[in-house]
N, C-alpha and C positions, 0 to 999 in steps of 0.2 A: 111371180114375175119371171122373166128370163132375160137373157143380152146374148151378144154375140159381136166378137172384136174382130178386125180383120184389118191387114198392113203387113209391113217386114221393117227390120230396124233401119235401113238406109231407102226406103221406099218413100212415095210422097207425102202419106200424112198415115197417120193410126184412126181408124173409125170406129164406134161404137155405138151400135142399138137395142136400147131399152125398153119392153114391152112389158104391159102391166101396171104403169105405176099411176096410184088414183090420181085425179084431176083436183086442183086447187093446192097444189103444192108449191110454195112459194118456189121458185127456184131460177137463178141466174148466174153468171160465170163466177162471182164473189163467191161463190156456195164451192166451187168446183177448183179454180185456179190455184187457191191457198194448200192444195191437198198435192196440187202438181208440182209448185215449188217443193214443199217438205219432201217430196219424193226424191228429188233433185240434188238435197243438201245434205252433211255428214261429213266428220273428218273421214279424209280416205279415200272419196270420190274421184275418177279418172276427167279427163278433159273434154270428154263426150257432155257432160252436164253445163260446161261452159258452152261450147258450141248450141247446145237446146236452150231454150226458155218457154217451156212447155205452159201455152193455155190453150183452153176448149175452145169451141165453136160451135153453140148451139143451133144447129139446122131445122130442127123439126119436134112438134110437141111441147112445147112451151109457147104462151102468147102473152104480152102483157105481164111476164116475170110470172107466171102460175101456170104449171104442167095443164094440158087439156082433156087427159086420157090417152091422147095418140101415143104412137110410139115416138121416143126420144130421141134422136139423133147426135152424135157428138163425133166431133173431127180435131184431130191433134193435129200439124203439121210438123212437119221433118225438118226443120232447117238446112240439116247437113243432105239432102236429097240434092242441094243442087251440085253439091261435087261427086254424086253417084248417079246422076241422069243416066248417063249414057252406060252403065255399068249393069244398072237395074232396069231397064227398059225391056216393056213387054213386047217390042217388036221382034221376029226372028232375024237370027245370023248374028252375026261379028262374035264367033266362039272360033277359040274360048276366050273368053271377056276378061278384060283385067280384074286383079283382086279376086280371080278365081282360088278356090280353098281344096287342098289337094291332102294338104297333110293334117290327118284328124286328131281333135283335141282331145286328148283323156279326161273321161269329164263330165263332156260336152255330149249333143245330141249326134252330134258331126257322123260318126261312123253307124250307131245303129238307124239311124234316121238317111245316111247315105243308101244305105243295103235296103230298108223297108221301102224307101220310093224310088230307088234305080236312082240316085245321083252319082255321077262320077265328081260334079262341082259342087264341093259340099256347102258352098255359099247358099245353094237352094232350101238349106237346112237351116244353117244358123240363122237367117235372116227373121226367119218366124220362130225359130228357139230361142232368138236374144231375148234378154229382160227387157227390152225396149217396149217389149208388149205391153209391160206392166203398167203404163202411161194410160192406156187406153181403160185396164181394170181401176187404176184409181179414179180417174174421172169417173166410172160407174159406179163404184165405191161411195164416192162423195156425194153423188147422188142419193144414197143409199142413207148414210150418215144423216145429209138433209132430213128427209123423212124420220128418222129414229130421233134426230131432236126435236121435233113438231109434237114426237110422243111422248117425250120426256125422259128418253134414253141419251145417256152420255157413255162414251167412250175413251182409252186413253191408252198409250203404249208408252214402252220405254227398254232399253239393252240392260240385262239383266249380267250381258259377261259378254266380253268381246277378246277372241285372242287369248282365253285362258283367264282374265282380268275381272274380277266379280264385282261388279258394285255391291256397294254395303249400304243396309237398312232396308227396311220392308217400304212397302211401296205406298204413297203418302198422295190422295188428291189433291191436297192443299198444295204439294210440289210440283204441279201440272205448268208453272208458269216458269220453275227453272230447269223443268225437263223439255220444255219446248222452245226454252233459249240454249239450251249447250248442244252443241255441235257433235254431240256422242248422245243424243237422247237418256240421260241422265243425269240426276240429281246430285250424284257423291262428285263432286268436284275433284278429290283425292285419287278416286278410281278414273278418270276421265282424262287429267294428267296422265297416268301411266299407260292407258289405252292408246294415248297421241304417240308416247315414247314407241308403242308396240309396232304401231301402225309402222311409223317410220321405218324404224328396223326394218320390217319386213319388206316396205317398198325396197331399199335399198338391195334387199337381198335378191329382188325379184320375185316375191311371193306374196300370197294372198293370207288372208284371215275370216275366218267364221266366229260363230257367238251364238247365244240365247236370247232371244225376245219375250218380251211378255206382252200382251194386250188384254186390258179389264171393259166391261160395260155394268154400270149400274143404271137401276130404275126398270130393269125389265120384270114384264109379269109374269105368274106363277104360270107354267103350261106352253109356253112354246115348244116346238117338237111332237113327238110322241114316243109309248113304248109298245105300240101296236103291232107295227111296221117298219123293219130292219131301215128302209131307207128314208123314215123320217124321222128317223132318230137326230137329235140336234147335233149329239157330240161327232157321230158319223161325217154330217153334211159339213162340219166345221172341220173334221181333221182333212178331210176331202179338198174343200178350197184351199188349208193352208198348204197342205204337200203340192198342189197342184201349182204353188208360187216356184219359180227357178232357184234353185239350192234350199231347199228346204227338204230335209230327212228326218225330222222326227216331232210330234206335236203331244202335247200331255194339258189332260184339264185339272185344274189344280198343282198339286205336285205328288201328280199319280208315278213316277218313278220313285220319287224317296218312299213313298208310301208302298210298294209293293214290297218293302223290304220290314215292314214293323206292324202288328199284330190289327187286326181289324180295329179292337178297344180304342187304337189311338190313331186310327183313321177319319172313322164315320160323326158323321154332327148330329150330337144330340138335339132334339127339339123340344122346345117349351111352349107353353100358351100363357101369355100375357099381355090379354084384352087383343089377341091375334096371335097368330104363330111367330115362331122365333129361333132362330139358331145362334148358338153362343160363340161358334167357329165356321169356317166356311172350305174345310179340306175338300169337299167333294169339288170347288171350285165355279159352283151357279148350277149345277147339272147333274141330274139324279135319272136315271133309266130313260137316258136322251131327252128330256125334260128340264127348261131351267126351273127353277125351285123358288125363284125371287131372290136370292143373294147375288154379290158380283159376279158374272161369269170370268173366270181367269184363265186363259190359255197362253200357254207356252210352247214356244216353237225352237227347234234347233235348225240353226243356218249353215252348211257346210263353205269351207274357204272357197271364195271364186275361184271356177275352174280354167281361165285363163290364166296363164302364168308366163311373166315375163322371162324368167329363166325354163323355158320350155320342159317337158317331161318327154321321155323317146317316144317315138309312136311308126307308124308306116302309113307311107305314100299310099293313095288306095287308085291311083292309075299306074304307077311303077311296081308296088308292092315292096318298095326299097323302104329298109330302115331312115328314119328322118328325125326332125325335129318338129316338135308340134308347134302349129301356124302359132302366131301372136295377133290376135286383134286388139286394139285400143278397150282397155279395161279398166277396173277400179281395186284399187287393193283391198279395198273393204267397203261392203255396201249394207253392214249390220244396223247401223240407224235408220237407212232409208228403207230396212227390209221392214222394220216395224210398222213404220206408215202403211206400208203397202198392207200389210197383214192386217192394220185395223180395218182398212175400207173393204177389206174384200171379205172380211168375218163382217161388217157390217152390213156389208149385200145380204149374207145369208141370213142374218137375223131379221133384215127388212123383208127379206122374202116369207120368213116363218109369220111375222106381222099380221100379212096381209092373208097367208093361209088358215089362222087363228080367227082373224077376226074381219078378214073382207071387206067390204064395200068399193064403192068406185069414186067417192070423191074422199077426201083427206078428212073431213067433218065426221062422216060415218064411220069410219075407222076409228077417228078419236072418241065418238061416244061409246062406241063397243068396247072397248081398252078399258076406257072408264069405268063401264056396266061388271068387264071382268075383274076390272080390281075391286071396286066394292064387294063383289061376291067372294074373293078370297079372303077379305078383313072378316067379314061374316060367319064362313064357312065352320 
């Protein structure tokens, strides 16, 4: 499978085209829109989340509630565009335009992107580099999660820490309802209360906060990915898609950074045979040598604090080359809870793609049959 997205933060819409989905996959707006709403949620979000009420329009590739095998086109309207029509117009002239950005913001794409593409109005960089683009990727990832659900795979995400405050207790699939009800996507209510206080404090100081997210998937078959070629290793593909998300700076499978400090005897998972192959631990996080091993996939991602600060850092004006304060765009104090939602959907895309890569099939039924046979072979091996 492959997909392409287009659109700017304040343009008329975001567009995504998905190619390679099997036919006969049940798909409708209720499979996508709840993920878009969850992406907009979480304590610490800014006013843009109030302006936009995202929903996807399915414009092609789906008929009578099922994919046809043709490319699927998804569109998400930017409701704030009505206030930016003249500023974002593709027609020539009327320059310099209102809302021109010339004071480069540290930590953003502004300066490097302006030099790369030779823009002096850095809005030409900001508009596409903005995390608003992730709405399109969440819509695409929601389609992938729908495919995975039809194949017996379930995912989850939760906040491990935010602003230096750690959620206590191990992840529990039985706590999913509590996580979904939490505006900080954690089942630890005491930690959530402390996180809210930390967010309020940061907002008052014009600052921002980052954190650590964890995404899990269960029900994956053995052998997704490959050890034979570097670009087919699943851990590499997962790391790439995670780090492609705005503000993500580190990825680990399982508890890799902790394991780097201890002996191998305390890291690797012994294998037993109990009417089938089994492990009593999952320190590998479900991946060995670039392939799924049948255990839960566990991915942890570090998110830096958002780079747009209401108390701006020093910078340089790219037109005058004079010292200045960084431009202040509307932003969040933190988007850590929402980032877990986005990560689950985009990792889901990688897993769905790996499923089709391994089992093929032009229809959902073919894919299900081949997956069932592979699961049976793994049990009998």
